[in-house]
Biotite code that builds the C-alpha atoms (Angstrom):
import biotite.structure as struc

atoms = struc.array([
    struc.Atom([18.194, -21.773, -2.679], chain_id="A", res_id=1, res_name="MET", atom_name="CA", element="C"),
    struc.Atom([16.061, -25.079, -2.227], chain_id="A", res_id=2, res_name="PRO", atom_name="CA", element="C"),
    struc.Atom([14.488, -27.441, -4.910], chain_id="A", res_id=3, res_name="ASP", atom_name="CA", element="C"),
    struc.Atom([11.641, -25.320, -6.944], chain_id="A", res_id=4, res_name="LYS", atom_name="CA", element="C"),
    struc.Atom([9.375, -28.815, -6.153], chain_id="A", res_id=5, res_name="ARG", atom_name="CA", element="C"),
    struc.Atom([10.001, -27.845, -2.104], chain_id="A", res_id=6, res_name="SER", atom_name="CA", element="C"),
    struc.Atom([8.541, -24.792, -2.009], chain_id="A", res_id=7, res_name="PHE", atom_name="CA", element="C"),
    struc.Atom([5.406, -24.216, -1.463], chain_id="A", res_id=8, res_name="LYS", atom_name="CA", element="C"),
    struc.Atom([4.296, -20.730, -1.030], chain_id="A", res_id=9, res_name="GLY", atom_name="CA", element="C"),
    struc.Atom([5.937, -20.626, 2.526], chain_id="A", res_id=10, res_name="ASN", atom_name="CA", element="C"),
    struc.Atom([8.410, -17.799, 2.911], chain_id="A", res_id=11, res_name="LYS", atom_name="CA", element="C"),
    struc.Atom([10.313, -19.225, 5.763], chain_id="A", res_id=12, res_name="SER", atom_name="CA", element="C"),
    struc.Atom([12.398, -21.541, 3.052], chain_id="A", res_id=13, res_name="TYR", atom_name="CA", element="C"),
    struc.Atom([13.612, -18.495, 1.238], chain_id="A", res_id=14, res_name="LEU", atom_name="CA", element="C"),
    struc.Atom([16.860, -16.864, 1.903], chain_id="A", res_id=15, res_name="PRO", atom_name="CA", element="C"),
    struc.Atom([16.863, -13.020, 3.471], chain_id="A", res_id=16, res_name="SER", atom_name="CA", element="C"),
    struc.Atom([19.115, -10.534, 5.112], chain_id="A", res_id=17, res_name="LYS", atom_name="CA", element="C"),
    struc.Atom([18.444, -7.021, 6.300], chain_id="A", res_id=18, res_name="LEU", atom_name="CA", element="C"),
    struc.Atom([18.263, -3.425, 4.688], chain_id="A", res_id=19, res_name="CYS", atom_name="CA", element="C"),
    struc.Atom([22.087, -1.876, 5.417], chain_id="A", res_id=20, res_name="THR", atom_name="CA", element="C"),
    struc.Atom([19.758, 1.508, 6.190], chain_id="A", res_id=21, res_name="VAL", atom_name="CA", element="C"),
    struc.Atom([16.747, 0.966, 7.730], chain_id="A", res_id=22, res_name="CYS", atom_name="CA", element="C"),
    struc.Atom([17.462, -3.117, 9.035], chain_id="A", res_id=23, res_name="GLY", atom_name="CA", element="C"),
    struc.Atom([14.106, -4.275, 7.440], chain_id="A", res_id=24, res_name="LYS", atom_name="CA", element="C"),
    struc.Atom([14.633, -8.432, 6.742], chain_id="A", res_id=25, res_name="GLU", atom_name="CA", element="C"),
    struc.Atom([14.221, -8.581, 2.760], chain_id="A", res_id=26, res_name="MET", atom_name="CA", element="C"),
    struc.Atom([13.388, -11.539, 1.616], chain_id="A", res_id=27, res_name="THR", atom_name="CA", element="C"),
    struc.Atom([14.328, -12.937, -1.599], chain_id="A", res_id=28, res_name="TRP", atom_name="CA", element="C"),
    struc.Atom([12.348, -12.270, -4.760], chain_id="A", res_id=29, res_name="ARG", atom_name="CA", element="C"),
    struc.Atom([12.392, -13.505, -8.229], chain_id="A", res_id=30, res_name="LYS", atom_name="CA", element="C"),
    struc.Atom([13.580, -10.371, -9.947], chain_id="A", res_id=31, res_name="SER", atom_name="CA", element="C"),
    struc.Atom([16.794, -10.282, -7.409], chain_id="A", res_id=32, res_name="TRP", atom_name="CA", element="C"),
    struc.Atom([17.325, -13.939, -8.551], chain_id="A", res_id=33, res_name="ALA", atom_name="CA", element="C"),
    struc.Atom([20.580, -12.931, -10.862], chain_id="A", res_id=34, res_name="LYS", atom_name="CA", element="C"),
    struc.Atom([21.677, -9.964, -8.413], chain_id="A", res_id=35, res_name="ASN", atom_name="CA", element="C"),
    struc.Atom([21.072, -11.306, -4.834], chain_id="A", res_id=36, res_name="TRP", atom_name="CA", element="C"),
    struc.Atom([24.438, -10.901, -3.434], chain_id="A", res_id=37, res_name="ASP", atom_name="CA", element="C"),
    struc.Atom([23.982, -7.289, -4.331], chain_id="A", res_id=38, res_name="ASP", atom_name="CA", element="C"),
    struc.Atom([20.957, -6.462, -2.909], chain_id="A", res_id=39, res_name="VAL", atom_name="CA", element="C"),
    struc.Atom([21.430, -3.505, -0.380], chain_id="A", res_id=40, res_name="LYS", atom_name="CA", element="C"),
    struc.Atom([18.646, -1.721, 0.029], chain_id="A", res_id=41, res_name="TYR", atom_name="CA", element="C"),
    struc.Atom([14.814, -2.807, 0.805], chain_id="A", res_id=42, res_name="CYS", atom_name="CA", element="C"),
    struc.Atom([13.576, 0.274, -1.407], chain_id="A", res_id=43, res_name="SER", atom_name="CA", element="C"),
    struc.Atom([14.794, 3.477, -3.751], chain_id="A", res_id=44, res_name="GLU", atom_name="CA", element="C"),
    struc.Atom([13.813, 5.787, -0.654], chain_id="A", res_id=45, res_name="ALA", atom_name="CA", element="C"),
    struc.Atom([16.699, 3.534, 1.757], chain_id="A", res_id=46, res_name="CYS", atom_name="CA", element="C"),
    struc.Atom([18.442, 3.351, -1.954], chain_id="A", res_id=47, res_name="ARG", atom_name="CA", element="C"),
    struc.Atom([18.494, 7.544, -1.750], chain_id="A", res_id=48, res_name="LYS", atom_name="CA", element="C"),
    struc.Atom([18.946, 8.019, 2.313], chain_id="A", res_id=49, res_name="ALA", atom_name="CA", element="C"),
    struc.Atom([22.448, 6.134, 1.841], chain_id="A", res_id=50, res_name="ALA", atom_name="CA", element="C"),
    struc.Atom([25.286, 7.991, 2.840], chain_id="A", res_id=51, res_name="PRO", atom_name="CA", element="C"),
    struc.Atom([27.470, 8.297, -0.418], chain_id="A", res_id=52, res_name="ARG", atom_name="CA", element="C"),
    struc.Atom([31.126, 6.888, -0.998], chain_id="A", res_id=53, res_name="ALA", atom_name="CA", element="C"),
    struc.Atom([33.133, 9.887, -1.275], chain_id="A", res_id=54, res_name="GLY", atom_name="CA", element="C"),
    struc.Atom([30.678, 12.667, -0.449], chain_id="A", res_id=55, res_name="SER", atom_name="CA", element="C"),
    struc.Atom([31.714, 15.506, 2.314], chain_id="A", res_id=56, res_name="LYS", atom_name="CA", element="C"),
])
């Protein structure tokens, strides 16, 4: 994560990743700071649409 002093409101400096369901690009959010590595879905709808492990 870049130094806070270098962030001037330009989101291009923030890390991003793709949603595993729809492929939409997600930009880092402060609320995801503690679990950014575990974030996989862009929304609750995509989380619910994701295939379940172990389901038939």
